[in-house]
C-alpha positions in Angstrom: -45.6 28.5 22.5 -45.6 24.7 22.6 -44.7 24.5 18.9 -40.9 25.1 19.5 -40.4 22.0 21.6 -42.5 20.0 19.1 -40.2 21.1 16.2 -37.1 20.4 18.3 -38.4 16.9 19.2 -39.3 16.2 15.5 -35.9 17.5 14.3 -34.0 15.5 16.9 -35.9 12.4 15.8 -35.2 13.0 12.2 -31.5 13.6 12.9 -31.2 10.4 14.9 -33.0 8.5 12.2 -30.6 9.8 9.6 -27.6 8.9 11.8 -28.9 5.3 12.1 -29.4 5.0 8.4 -25.9 6.4 7.8 -24.4 4.0 10.2 -26.1 1.0 8.6 -25.0 2.2 5.1 -21.4 2.5 6.4 -21.5 -1.0 7.9 -22.6 -2.4 4.5 -19.8 -0.4 2.8 -17.2 -1.7 5.2 -18.5 -5.3 4.7 -18.1 -5.0 0.9 -14.6 -3.5 1.3 -13.6 -6.4 3.6 -15.0 -8.9 1.1 -13.1 -7.2 -1.8 -9.9 -7.3 0.2 -10.4 -10.9 1.0 -10.9 -11.7 -2.7 -7.7 -9.8 -3.5 -5.7 -11.7 -0.8 -7.0 -15.0 -2.1 -5.9 -14.1 -5.7 -2.5 -13.1 -4.4 -2.3 -16.4 -2.5 -3.3 -18.4 -5.6 -0.7 -16.6 -7.7 2.1 -17.2 -5.1 1.2 -20.8 -4.9 1.4 -21.2 -8.7 4.8 -19.4 -8.8 6.1 -21.5 -5.8 5.9 -24.7 -7.8 9.4 -26.0 -8.8 10.2 -25.6 -12.5 10.2 -28.7 -14.7 13.6 -29.7 -15.9 13.9 -29.8 -19.7 16.2 -32.8 -19.8 18.2 -34.5 -17.0 21.1 -34.9 -19.4 21.6 -31.2 -20.0 23.9 -30.9 -17.0 22.1 -27.7 -15.8 20.4 -27.6 -12.5 16.7 -27.1 -12.7 16.6 -25.0 -9.6 16.8 -21.2 -9.9 20.0 -19.6 -8.5 20.0 -18.7 -4.9 20.3 -15.0 -3.9 23.9 -15.7 -2.7 24.8 -17.1 -6.1 23.4 -14.1 -7.8 25.3 -11.7 -5.6 28.5 -13.6 -6.2 27.9 -13.5 -10.0 27.5 -9.8 -9.9 30.5 -9.2 -7.8 32.7 -11.4 -10.0 32.0 -9.2 -13.0 34.4 -6.4 -13.9 33.0 -3.1 -15.1 34.8 -0.6 -17.4 35.4 3.1 -16.6 32.3 4.1 -18.6 30.0 2.2 -16.2 27.4 4.8 -14.9 27.1 5.2 -11.2 
């Protein structure tokens, strides 16, 4: 009759051991995911820093501004255009 509590005790011990192992594995998985996200964010930051550099002017005598147009200038350029009747909406 004492074998049932022994089996329950052993089963409980094995389940707890498996839960501890699963928790440790999950922590390592989360750590690798966080490391991967950190690398992706660093790559994005590097790419945005490279694209944030001002463009180099071809020649100062060209009479064109070397800065890209502002959003307001782009909107004004689009609104100043006229479209025919066949323009798809």
